[in-house]
TIVO-2410 file (N, C-alpha, C; in nm, 3 decimals):
# residues 85
REC num residu      c1      c2      c3 atome chaine
REC   1      M   0.086  -0.117   0.000     N      A
REC   1      M   0.000   0.000   0.000    CA      A
REC   1      M   0.090   0.123   0.000     C      A
REC   2      M   0.061   0.216  -0.088     N      A
REC   2      M   0.140   0.338  -0.101    CA      A
REC   2      M   0.076   0.450  -0.019     C      A
REC   3      I   0.160   0.519   0.062     N      A
REC   3      I   0.114   0.634   0.140    CA      A
REC   3      I   0.219   0.744   0.131     C      A
REC   4      K   0.182   0.862   0.175     N      A
REC   4      K   0.275   0.974   0.185    CA      A
REC   4      K   0.294   1.003   0.333     C      A
REC   5      V   0.420   1.020   0.376     N      A
REC   5      V   0.450   1.047   0.516    CA      A
REC   5      V   0.520   1.182   0.525     C      A
REC   6      L   0.471   1.265   0.618     N      A
REC   6      L   0.528   1.398   0.641    CA      A
REC   6      L   0.583   1.405   0.783     C      A
REC   7      Y   0.694   1.474   0.799     N      A
REC   7      Y   0.758   1.492   0.930    CA      A
REC   7      Y   0.770   1.642   0.956     C      A
REC   8      F   0.735   1.684   1.078     N      A
REC   8      F   0.735   1.826   1.111    CA      A
REC   8      F   0.821   1.856   1.233     C      A
REC   9      A   0.861   1.982   1.244     N      A
REC   9      A   0.933   2.038   1.360    CA      A
REC   9      A   1.060   1.958   1.389     C      A
REC  10      R   1.081   1.921   1.516     N      A
REC  10      R   1.206   1.854   1.554    CA      A
REC  10      R   1.223   1.719   1.485     C      A
REC  11      L   1.114   1.655   1.447     N      A
REC  11      L   1.124   1.528   1.376    CA      A
REC  11      L   1.190   1.549   1.240     C      A
REC  12      K   1.145   1.651   1.170     N      A
REC  12      K   1.202   1.685   1.039    CA      A
REC  12      K   1.351   1.715   1.053     C      A
REC  13      E   1.387   1.790   1.156     N      A
REC  13      E   1.527   1.827   1.178    CA      A
REC  13      E   1.612   1.705   1.216     C      A
REC  14      S   1.562   1.622   1.304     N      A
REC  14      S   1.639   1.506   1.351    CA      A
REC  14      S   1.655   1.399   1.244     C      A
REC  15      L   1.553   1.381   1.162     N      A
REC  15      L   1.553   1.274   1.062    CA      A
REC  15      L   1.607   1.318   0.927     C      A
REC  16      N   1.619   1.449   0.906     N      A
REC  16      N   1.659   1.505   0.776    CA      A
REC  16      N   1.564   1.462   0.665     C      A
REC  17      Y   1.438   1.449   0.701     N      A
REC  17      Y   1.331   1.417   0.605    CA      A
REC  17      Y   1.216   1.513   0.632     C      A
REC  18      S   1.154   1.562   0.527     N      A
REC  18      S   1.031   1.638   0.546    CA      A
REC  18      S   0.912   1.559   0.492     C      A
REC  19      T   0.936   1.481   0.389     N      A
REC  19      T   0.829   1.402   0.330    CA      A
REC  19      T   0.888   1.282   0.255     C      A
REC  20      E   0.810   1.178   0.245     N      A
REC  20      E   0.850   1.063   0.164    CA      A
REC  20      E   0.727   0.985   0.120     C      A
REC  21      E   0.737   0.927   0.003     N      A
REC  21      E   0.637   0.832  -0.045    CA      A
REC  21      E   0.684   0.696   0.003     C      A
REC  22      M   0.592   0.618   0.059     N      A
REC  22      M   0.633   0.492   0.119    CA      A
REC  22      M   0.539   0.379   0.077     C      A
REC  23      L   0.599   0.270   0.036     N      A
REC  23      L   0.524   0.147   0.007    CA      A
REC  23      L   0.529   0.063   0.133     C      A
REC  24      L   0.415   0.053   0.201     N      A
REC  24      L   0.410  -0.020   0.328    CA      A
REC  24      L   0.399  -0.170   0.305     C      A
REC  25      P   0.470  -0.249   0.385     N      A
REC  25      P   0.448  -0.393   0.383    CA      A
REC  25      P   0.302  -0.424   0.421     C      A
REC  26      S   0.250  -0.533   0.375     N      A
REC  26      S   0.108  -0.565   0.396    CA      A
REC  26      S   0.071  -0.586   0.542     C      A
REC  27      N   0.169  -0.613   0.628     N      A
REC  27      N   0.137  -0.636   0.770    CA      A
REC  27      N   0.124  -0.506   0.850     C      A
REC  28      I   0.150  -0.393   0.789     N      A
REC  28      I   0.139  -0.265   0.860    CA      A
REC  28      I   0.003  -0.204   0.829     C      A
REC  29      K  -0.079  -0.195   0.933     N      A
REC  29      K  -0.217  -0.147   0.916    CA      A
REC  29      K  -0.248  -0.022   0.997     C      A
REC  30      T  -0.178  -0.002   1.110     N      A
REC  30      T  -0.212   0.107   1.202    CA      A
REC  30      T  -0.095   0.204   1.219     C      A
REC  31      I  -0.125   0.317   1.281     N      A
REC  31      I  -0.022   0.416   1.310    CA      A
REC  31      I   0.086   0.355   1.400     C      A
REC  32      L   0.047   0.280   1.501     N      A
REC  32      L   0.145   0.218   1.590    CA      A
REC  32      L   0.237   0.124   1.513     C      A
REC  33      Q   0.181   0.045   1.425     N      A
REC  33      Q   0.263  -0.045   1.344    CA      A
REC  33      Q   0.357   0.033   1.253     C      A
REC  34      L   0.311   0.146   1.200     N      A
REC  34      L   0.397   0.230   1.117    CA      A
REC  34      L   0.511   0.289   1.200     C      A
REC  35      K   0.481   0.335   1.321     N      A
REC  35      K   0.586   0.387   1.409    CA      A
REC  35      K   0.691   0.279   1.438     C      A
REC  36      T   0.646   0.158   1.464     N      A
REC  36      T   0.739   0.047   1.490    CA      A
REC  36      T   0.825   0.020   1.367     C      A
REC  37      H   0.764   0.022   1.252     N      A
REC  37      H   0.835   0.002   1.125    CA      A
REC  37      H   0.941   0.111   1.106     C      A
REC  38      L   0.905   0.235   1.132     N      A
REC  38      L   0.999   0.346   1.116    CA      A
REC  38      L   1.112   0.338   1.219     C      A
REC  39      S   1.081   0.296   1.340     N      A
REC  39      S   1.185   0.287   1.444    CA      A
REC  39      S   1.293   0.185   1.408     C      A
REC  40      A   1.258   0.087   1.325     N      A
REC  40      A   1.355  -0.015   1.284    CA      A
REC  40      A   1.463   0.040   1.191     C      A
REC  41      R   1.447   0.163   1.144     N      A
REC  41      R   1.550   0.225   1.060    CA      A
REC  41      R   1.676   0.259   1.139     C      A
REC  42      G   1.665   0.259   1.272     N      A
REC  42      G   1.781   0.280   1.357    CA      A
REC  42      G   1.808   0.425   1.392     C      A
REC  43      D   1.906   0.444   1.480     N      A
REC  43      D   1.955   0.575   1.524    CA      A
REC  43      D   1.844   0.673   1.559     C      A
REC  44      A   1.837   0.786   1.490     N      A
REC  44      A   1.738   0.890   1.521    CA      A
REC  44      A   1.596   0.836   1.507     C      A
REC  45      W   1.575   0.748   1.412     N      A
REC  45      W   1.442   0.690   1.391    CA      A
REC  45      W   1.396   0.613   1.515     C      A
REC  46      T   1.487   0.534   1.571     N      A
REC  46      T   1.455   0.458   1.692    CA      A
REC  46      T   1.427   0.552   1.808     C      A
REC  47      A   1.511   0.653   1.823     N      A
REC  47      A   1.493   0.749   1.933    CA      A
REC  47      A   1.357   0.817   1.927     C      A
REC  48      I   1.311   0.847   1.808     N      A
REC  48      I   1.184   0.920   1.792    CA      A
REC  48      I   1.063   0.827   1.798     C      A
REC  49      F   1.068   0.714   1.731     N      A
REC  49      F   0.948   0.631   1.713    CA      A
REC  49      F   0.940   0.507   1.803     C      A
REC  50      S   1.035   0.487   1.893     N      A
REC  50      S   1.033   0.367   1.978    CA      A
REC  50      S   0.933   0.376   2.093     C      A
REC  51      G   0.871   0.491   2.112     N      A
REC  51      G   0.774   0.507   2.219    CA      A
REC  51      G   0.825   0.584   2.339     C      A
REC  52      K   0.953   0.618   2.339     N      A
REC  52      K   1.010   0.694   2.451    CA      A
REC  52      K   0.977   0.842   2.441     C      A
REC  53      Q   0.949   0.889   2.320     N      A
REC  53      Q   0.909   1.028   2.298    CA      A
REC  53      Q   0.763   1.030   2.253     C      A
REC  54      V   0.693   1.135   2.289     N      A
REC  54      V   0.555   1.150   2.243    CA      A
REC  54      V   0.558   1.206   2.101     C      A
REC  55      V   0.497   1.134   2.010     N      A
REC  55      V   0.486   1.177   1.871    CA      A
REC  55      V   0.340   1.168   1.832     C      A
REC  56      R   0.284   1.279   1.790     N      A
REC  56      R   0.145   1.285   1.745    CA      A
REC  56      R   0.136   1.245   1.598     C      A
REC  57      A   0.018   1.202   1.557     N      A
REC  57      A  -0.004   1.164   1.418    CA      A
REC  57      A  -0.135   1.222   1.367     C      A
REC  58      A  -0.137   1.246   1.238     N      A
REC  58      A  -0.258   1.289   1.169    CA      A
REC  58      A  -0.267   1.210   1.039     C      A
REC  59      I  -0.388   1.178   1.001     N      A
REC  59      I  -0.413   1.116   0.871    CA      A
REC  59      I  -0.505   1.209   0.795     C      A
REC  60      N  -0.458   1.251   0.678     N      A
REC  60      N  -0.536   1.342   0.594    CA      A
REC  60      N  -0.585   1.463   0.673     C      A
REC  61      H  -0.495   1.522   0.752     N      A
REC  61      H  -0.517   1.646   0.829    CA      A
REC  61      H  -0.607   1.630   0.950     C      A
REC  62      A  -0.639   1.508   0.990     N      A
REC  62      A  -0.720   1.484   1.109    CA      A
REC  62      A  -0.635   1.413   1.214     C      A
REC  63      L  -0.632   1.467   1.337     N      A
REC  63      L  -0.556   1.403   1.444    CA      A
REC  63      L  -0.611   1.264   1.472     C      A
REC  64      V  -0.520   1.169   1.491     N      A
REC  64      V  -0.559   1.031   1.517    CA      A
REC  64      V  -0.474   0.973   1.629     C      A
REC  65      D  -0.519   0.861   1.686     N      A
REC  65      D  -0.437   0.793   1.785    CA      A
REC  65      D  -0.366   0.675   1.718     C      A
REC  66      D  -0.289   0.604   1.797     N      A
REC  66      D  -0.205   0.497   1.742    CA      A
REC  66      D  -0.283   0.377   1.689     C      A
REC  67      T  -0.411   0.367   1.721     N      A
REC  67      T  -0.490   0.253   1.674    CA      A
REC  67      T  -0.557   0.279   1.539     C      A
REC  68      E  -0.543   0.400   1.489     N      A
REC  68      E  -0.610   0.437   1.362    CA      A
REC  68      E  -0.553   0.354   1.247     C      A
REC  69      V  -0.642   0.307   1.160     N      A
REC  69      V  -0.604   0.226   1.046    CA      A
REC  69      V  -0.564   0.316   0.929     C      A
REC  70      I  -0.454   0.281   0.865     N      A
REC  70      I  -0.402   0.354   0.748    CA      A
REC  70      I  -0.459   0.288   0.623     C      A
REC  71      K  -0.500   0.373   0.527     N      A
REC  71      K  -0.556   0.323   0.401    CA      A
REC  71      K  -0.468   0.366   0.284     C      A
REC  72      V  -0.484   0.298   0.172     N      A
REC  72      V  -0.410   0.330   0.050    CA      A
REC  72      V  -0.428   0.478   0.017     C      A
REC  73      G  -0.318   0.545  -0.014     N      A
REC  73      G  -0.322   0.685  -0.056    CA      A
REC  73      G  -0.329   0.785   0.057     C      A
REC  74      D  -0.334   0.740   0.182     N      A
REC  74      D  -0.341   0.833   0.296    CA      A
REC  74      D  -0.215   0.917   0.305     C      A
REC  75      E  -0.232   1.037   0.361     N      A
REC  75      E  -0.121   1.123   0.396    CA      A
REC  75      E  -0.109   1.119   0.548     C      A
REC  76      V   0.002   1.065   0.596     N      A
REC  76      V   0.026   1.050   0.740    CA      A
REC  76      V   0.129   1.153   0.781     C      A
REC  77      A   0.096   1.234   0.881     N      A
REC  77      A   0.189   1.335   0.931    CA      A
REC  77      A   0.227   1.303   1.074     C      A
REC  78      F   0.355   1.319   1.105     N      A
REC  78      F   0.406   1.300   1.241    CA      A
REC  78      F   0.464   1.432   1.290     C      A
REC  79      F   0.435   1.465   1.416     N      A
REC  79      F   0.482   1.591   1.473    CA      A
REC  79      F   0.485   1.580   1.625     C      A
REC  80      P   0.566   1.664   1.690     N      A
REC  80      P   0.568   1.662   1.836    CA      A
REC  80      P   0.441   1.724   1.892     C      A
REC  81      P   0.410   1.698   2.019     N      A
REC  81      P   0.292   1.760   2.080    CA      A
REC  81      P   0.305   1.913   2.075     C      A
REC  82      V   0.193   1.978   2.060     N      A
REC  82      V   0.190   2.123   2.053    CA      A
REC  82      V   0.122   2.176   2.178     C      A
REC  83      T   0.183   2.276   2.239     N      A
REC  83      T   0.121   2.340   2.355    CA      A
REC  83      T   0.102   2.487   2.324     C      A
REC  84      G   0.013   2.545   2.393     N      A
REC  84      G  -0.013   2.688   2.371    CA      A
REC  84      G  -0.060   2.752   2.499     C      A
REC  85      G  -0.080   2.879   2.491     N      A
REC  85      G  -0.124   2.946   2.611    CA      A
REC  85      G  -0.176   3.083   2.582     C      A
***
């Protein structure tokens, strides 16, 4: 399944990626599974996606949790938590 992945803020800086087209293996269905898949790339990827840091996700501009199912053609964005005041 082909998807587009976007990285924002410190993720973009740490990974040296802002966007990529990705062909997902058939066993990856959810955001959590995608995070696990990305963490296997090692180094900065592991540090960000292994679960030790909070990373938010959105699919097609809608905030989602880690159980959300990814579909063909989705745009998945990862970003750090945002606070305001």
